[in-house]
Each structure stands twice: as C-alpha cells, then as structure tokens.
C-alpha positions in Angstrom: 7.6 22.8 -5.9 5.9 20.6 -8.1 6.0 21.2 -11.8 2.9 21.5 -13.9 1.4 18.5 -15.4 -1.2 20.5 -17.2 -0.7 24.3 -18.1 -3.5 26.0 -19.9 -3.3 29.9 -20.9 -5.9 31.9 -22.6 -7.8 29.0 -24.0 -11.0 30.0 -26.1 -13.3 28.0 -28.1 -16.6 29.3 -30.1 -19.3 27.5 -32.1 -20.3 30.5 -34.4 -21.7 33.1 -32.1 -21.8 31.2 -29.1 -18.5 31.4 -26.8 -18.1 28.3 -25.0 -14.8 29.0 -23.4 -13.7 32.6 -22.9 -9.9 32.8 -22.3 -9.4 30.5 -19.4 -6.3 29.8 -17.4 -5.3 27.2 -14.7 -2.2 24.9 -14.0 -2.2 21.5 -12.4 0.6 20.5 -10.3 1.9 16.8 -11.4 0.9 14.3 -8.8 -2.2 16.1 -7.7 -5.9 15.9 -8.3 -7.6 18.8 -10.0 -11.4 18.9 -10.2 -13.2 21.1 -12.8 -17.0 21.9 -11.7 -19.7 23.9 -13.3 -23.3 23.6 -14.4 -24.7 22.2 -17.7 -23.3 24.0 -20.5 -20.5 25.9 -18.6 -17.7 24.4 -21.0 -16.3 21.4 -19.2 -16.8 19.0 -21.9 -15.2 21.4 -24.5 -12.1 21.9 -21.8 -11.7 18.0 -21.7 -11.7 17.5 -25.1 -9.1 20.3 -26.1 -7.2 18.8 -23.3 -7.2 15.2 -24.7 -6.6 16.4 -28.2 -10.1 15.4 -29.4 -11.0 19.3 -30.2 -8.8 22.1 -31.4 -9.3 25.6 -29.6 -9.6 28.6 -31.4 -6.9 30.3 -29.4 -4.5 29.8 -26.1 -2.0 27.4 -25.3 -2.3 24.0 -23.4 0.6 21.9 -22.5 0.2 18.6 -21.4 3.1 16.8 -19.6 5.2 19.3 -21.1 3.9 18.6 -24.8 1.8 21.1 -26.8 -1.5 19.8 -27.7 -1.4 21.2 -31.5 2.2 20.3 -32.3 2.8 17.4 -30.1 -0.2 15.3 -30.4 1.1 11.9 -30.4 3.6 12.5 -27.3 0.3 14.1 -25.2 -1.6 10.9 -26.3 1.1 8.8 -25.0 1.3 10.6 -21.7 -2.6 10.3 -21.1 -5.4 7.8 -20.0 -9.1 8.8 -20.2 -12.0 7.1 -18.6 -15.4 8.2 -19.7 -18.6 8.5 -17.9 -19.5 5.1 -19.1 -17.1 2.2 -18.9 -15.8 1.5 -22.4 -15.5 -2.3 -21.8 -16.1 -4.6 -24.3 -19.2 -6.8 -22.7 -18.6 -10.0 -25.2 -14.9 -10.1 -23.7 -13.9 -11.3 -20.2 -12.1 -8.9 -17.8 -8.8 -10.6 -18.5 -9.4 -10.5 -22.4 -10.3 -6.7 -22.2 -7.0 -6.0 -20.3 -5.1 -8.2 -22.7 -6.6 -6.1 -25.7 -5.3 -2.8 -24.4 -1.9 -4.5 -23.7 -1.8 -5.8 -27.3 -3.0 -2.3 -28.7 -0.6 -0.5 -26.7 2.3 -3.1 -27.4 3.3 -3.4 -24.0 5.9 -5.9 -23.2 5.1 -8.6 -20.4 1.5 -8.0 -21.3 0.4 -11.1 -19.6 2.2 -10.1 -16.3 0.5 -6.7 -16.4 -2.9 -7.9 -17.0 -2.2 -10.3 -14.0 -1.0 -7.1 -11.7 -3.9 -5.1 -12.7 -6.4 -7.9 -12.0 -5.0 -8.3 -8.6 -4.7 -4.6 -7.8 -8.4 -3.8 -8.8 -9.6 -7.0 -6.8 -10.9 -8.7 -10.1 -9.3 -11.8 -10.2 -12.1 -14.2 -9.3 -14.2 -12.7 -12.1 -11.3 -12.2 -14.4 -12.4 -14.8 -16.8 -16.4 -14.1 -16.6 -17.6 -11.9 -19.6 -17.6 -8.3 -18.8 -21.7 -8.2 -19.5 -21.9 -10.2 -16.3 -20.0 -7.5 -14.1 -21.7 -5.0 -11.6 -21.5 -1.4 -12.3 -18.8 -0.8 -9.8 -16.6 -4.0 -11.3 -16.9 -2.5 -14.8 -15.8 0.9 -13.5 -12.8 -0.9 -11.9 -11.9 -2.7 -15.2 -12.4 0.3 -17.3 -9.8 2.3 -14.9 -7.6 -0.8 -15.1 -7.6 -0.6 -18.9 -6.8 2.9 -18.7 -3.7 2.3 -16.7 -2.3 0.1 -19.4 0.6 2.1 -20.8 1.4 3.7 -17.4 0.0 7.0 -18.3 1.3 10.1 -16.4 -2.0 11.7 -16.3 -5.5 10.5 -16.1 -8.9 12.3 -17.4 -11.5 10.6 -15.0 -15.1 11.9 -16.4 -17.7 11.0 -13.7 -15.8 8.1 -12.4 -18.5 7.0 -9.8 -21.8 8.3 -11.3 -24.5 5.8 -10.6 -22.4 3.5 -8.0 -23.5 2.7 -4.6 -21.6 4.6 -1.8 -19.7 1.4 -0.9 -18.2 1.1 -4.5 -17.7 4.9 -4.7 -15.6 4.9 -1.6 -13.7 1.9 -3.4 -13.1 3.9 -6.2 -11.8 6.8 -4.3 -9.3 4.7 -2.4 -7.7 3.5 -6.1 -7.6 7.2 -7.3 -5.8 8.2 -4.0 -3.4 5.2 -4.4 -2.9 6.3 -8.0 -1.9 10.1 -7.2 0.2 8.4 -4.2 2.3 6.9 -7.0 2.7 10.0 -8.8 0.0 10.2 -11.1 -1.9 13.3 -11.9 -5.6 13.2 -12.1 -8.1 15.5 -13.9 -11.4 14.9 -12.6 -14.9 16.0 -13.4 -17.6 14.9 -11.5 -21.3 15.4 -10.5 -20.7 15.1 -6.7 -19.5 17.8 -4.7 -18.9 15.6 -1.9 -16.3 13.5 -4.2 -14.5 16.8 -5.1 -14.4 17.6 -1.4 -12.8 14.6 -0.5 -10.6 14.0 -3.5 -9.2 17.2 -4.8 -6.0 19.2 -4.1 -7.4 21.9 -6.0 -10.9 23.0 -7.6 -11.7 25.2 -10.5 -15.5 26.5 -10.9 -16.1 27.0 -14.6 -19.6 29.2 -15.5 -20.5 30.4 -18.7 -17.0 29.7 -20.3 -15.1 31.6 -17.8 -13.1 30.3 -14.5 -15.3 32.3 -11.6 -12.9 30.6 -8.9 -10.0 28.5 -8.2 -8.4 27.4 -5.2 -8.2 24.4 -2.3 -11.7 23.1 -1.1 -11.1 25.0 2.1 -10.2 28.2 0.2 -13.3 28.0 -2.1 -15.5 27.8 1.4 -13.7 30.5 3.2 -14.7 33.0 -0.1 -18.4 32.5 0.9 -20.0 34.1 4.1 -21.7 32.3 6.5 -19.0 31.0 8.5 -19.7 31.0 12.3 -18.9 29.4 15.8 -21.6 27.7 17.5 -21.6 27.3 21.3 -23.9 25.2 23.4 -24.7 26.1 27.1 -25.8 23.7 30.1 -29.0 25.6 30.9 -30.6 28.8 30.1 -29.0 30.6 32.8 -25.7 30.1 31.3 -27.1 30.9 27.7 -28.6 34.2 28.9 -25.4 35.1 30.6 -23.3 34.4 27.4 -26.0 36.2 25.0 -25.4 39.4 27.1 -21.5 39.0 26.3 -21.5 38.1 22.8 -24.2 40.3 21.9 -23.4 39.9 18.0 -24.5 36.2 18.4 -28.0 34.8 17.2 -29.2 32.5 20.0 -31.6 29.5 19.7 -33.4 28.7 23.2 -34.4 25.4 22.3 -31.0 24.1 21.5 -29.4 26.2 24.1 -26.9 27.7 21.5 -25.4 30.8 20.4 -24.3 31.4 16.7 -21.2 33.8 16.4 -20.4 35.2 12.9 -16.5 34.4 12.7 -13.8 33.6 10.1 -13.3 30.3 12.0 -9.5 30.8 12.7 -8.0 29.6 15.8 -7.3 32.9 17.3 -11.1 34.3 16.6 -12.3 31.2 18.5 -9.7 31.9 21.5 -10.8 35.4 21.4 -14.5 34.3 22.0 -13.7 31.9 24.7 -11.3 34.8 26.6 -14.5 36.8 26.5 -16.8 34.4 28.0 -13.9 33.1 30.7 -13.7 36.7 31.5 -17.2 36.6 32.9 -17.0 32.9 34.1 -19.1 31.6 31.6 -18.2 28.0 30.5 -19.5 26.7 27.0 -20.5 23.0 27.3 -19.3 22.4 23.9 -18.2 24.5 20.9 -17.8 23.8 17.2 -16.8 25.8 13.9 -19.2 25.6 10.9 -18.1 26.8 7.4 -20.1 26.6 4.3 -19.7 23.6 2.3 -19.1 23.0 -1.7 -22.7 23.1 -2.2 -22.8 26.7 -1.1 -19.8 27.6 -3.1 -21.3 25.9 -6.1 -24.7 27.9 -5.7 -23.1 31.2 -4.9 -20.6 31.1 -7.8 -22.3 29.7 -10.7 -25.6 31.0 -12.5 -28.6 28.7 -12.4 -31.1 30.5 -14.4 -31.0 27.7 -17.0 -30.4 24.7 -15.0 -32.1 22.7 -12.1 -30.9 23.3 -8.3 -28.0 20.7 -8.2 -28.6 19.8 -4.3 -25.7 18.3 -3.2 -24.5 17.8 -6.8 -22.6 19.7 -9.3 -23.3 18.6 -12.8 -20.1 17.9 -14.5 -20.8 17.4 -18.4 
C-alpha cells in the first residue's frame, strides 16, 4: 500500500461569514494523480493555496510529503512544484535561459547538465535559444512544466495545465504527466476538462459549496450515477420482437434494432442476460455496456444554480 503524499483532515476556511471550505478530508497516495473537480466558487483555488502554503487555513491539518504546512513551511515548499493556469515563463529570455534561471535560484548543482536534459526531455532543443515570446502555447506549457521540475519536486500541483492547447498538444502533455507519475512523482491536478481527469486521474474528488460530495476512482464515481445499461443489437425485426418478449424490462428502438436493458454493467449481469436470450435461441448481433461519463457525474453531484452548464467541462478555478 502506497503512503500518503498529501493528507488533509478537517480543512476549514472562511472569509467573514462566507464559508469557503467546510471541513474537507482527503488523502493522495504517493506516485498517483489526484484530480479536484468542482464548479466556480466551490473552493478549489482556496484548497490549492492552502496546500501550497500560500494561504493559512482556519482549522484542520495538512501534511505534504510528511511535513505540516504550518510548522514546516520551508520543507513543504522544497518538496513541491507548482504550475499555474498561465505559463510563468519570462518572455524576454530564451527557453534555455528560463531553465538556467530556475536552476540558479534553486542552487542546483551541475545546472547546465540539468538544463540540457530537460530541454531534451520536453523536445525543446531546437527552440532552446529562441525567446520564449516566440513559443507556441504548447511549447510555453512544456517549458513551464520543465521549469517546475528543476529541483526534482516530489509533488507537483498542476492548475489547468492544458487550457487553451490544441488536442495534439494536450495529449503530449498527458504523456509527460504519465511519465512523471511512472517515475514516482505525485500529481495534484485541477482541470476544466472532464476528459482529462478521466484519462489521467487515479482518484477524483468533487468539491461543491465547500464540501467534498464524492471521492473515488473515475469508474467508482460513474457507478454512483444511475443510467448504466446494456445495449443489444439484432439482425432483424423478428429477432428484436422475440428478444423484447424475453427481456420485458428493456427499452426498444425499432429503427436501430436495439434493446436497452438497465443493468449494473457487471460481467455476471451481462452473462445472465445472454443466458436468457440463449434459452430462447435468440442471438444478439452485438452488445455493449454503456455507463454514465464524468459529465453526468459532475452534473449530478454539483449545484449549478449560479453557474453555466459546463457541457464537457468542469470549471476548475
């Protein structure tokens, strides 16, 4: 069992009469990706600011890499890296100079060698000596993350790392994040893209009005939402009619020649339905399991009375 890289207990924060965080608890396993989702004003930015020592909580405890954020602030800051929504690169410096500046600030030994390795790792060698102002959005994000890695942080906070990037650049960033985790780095991710959380996160927490309303793996969260079903497609209307008589609980679609049967989607449930059809010598041409996605989870678990419909996005600010 992996140890906790981040442990949060009873975290509370209020501004006057407005409670922003109302006693939240969560753990992040070392070497994993943890994603925090929630609508605008849910308390995500406040949470990240407390975890990164930028803000003091009113109550509760936070341990980062085994260090208390209040009594061991210096050790916490030495253990973390933070990449914000907007790339924090100096546009008047080249990519190489940005990295060298970070290496100098952190007093990294053999800084030149580290800079060279990071440029190679992030595929920035050809543009290393060009001004960062000439970089594309994807290149700036890669440079920003490379700068975060100077000092070899155990835990990296990624705040909307792919906002504004094209699909190709976004997937490149996903690959880099996965490589970091494979090497043992812990990632705390906030993102406005539900697909990103679904693709990357080992565990997800949903924050709403200052409270955690759900935690779990992406699949666990999806199973909490009703709507899972098994869809059977048949070769012709005669097979469809026969199957509909056997599976009376199903919803039929004559145009598509399909039956939609409510189910938990588990293997034994699928097998039981196939056995019922087989008993009547009915063959399904194809079948598939359909589960709610994270968009459904987000809509079901959060209050949208004051926010716009997020479509495929969960606002993470």
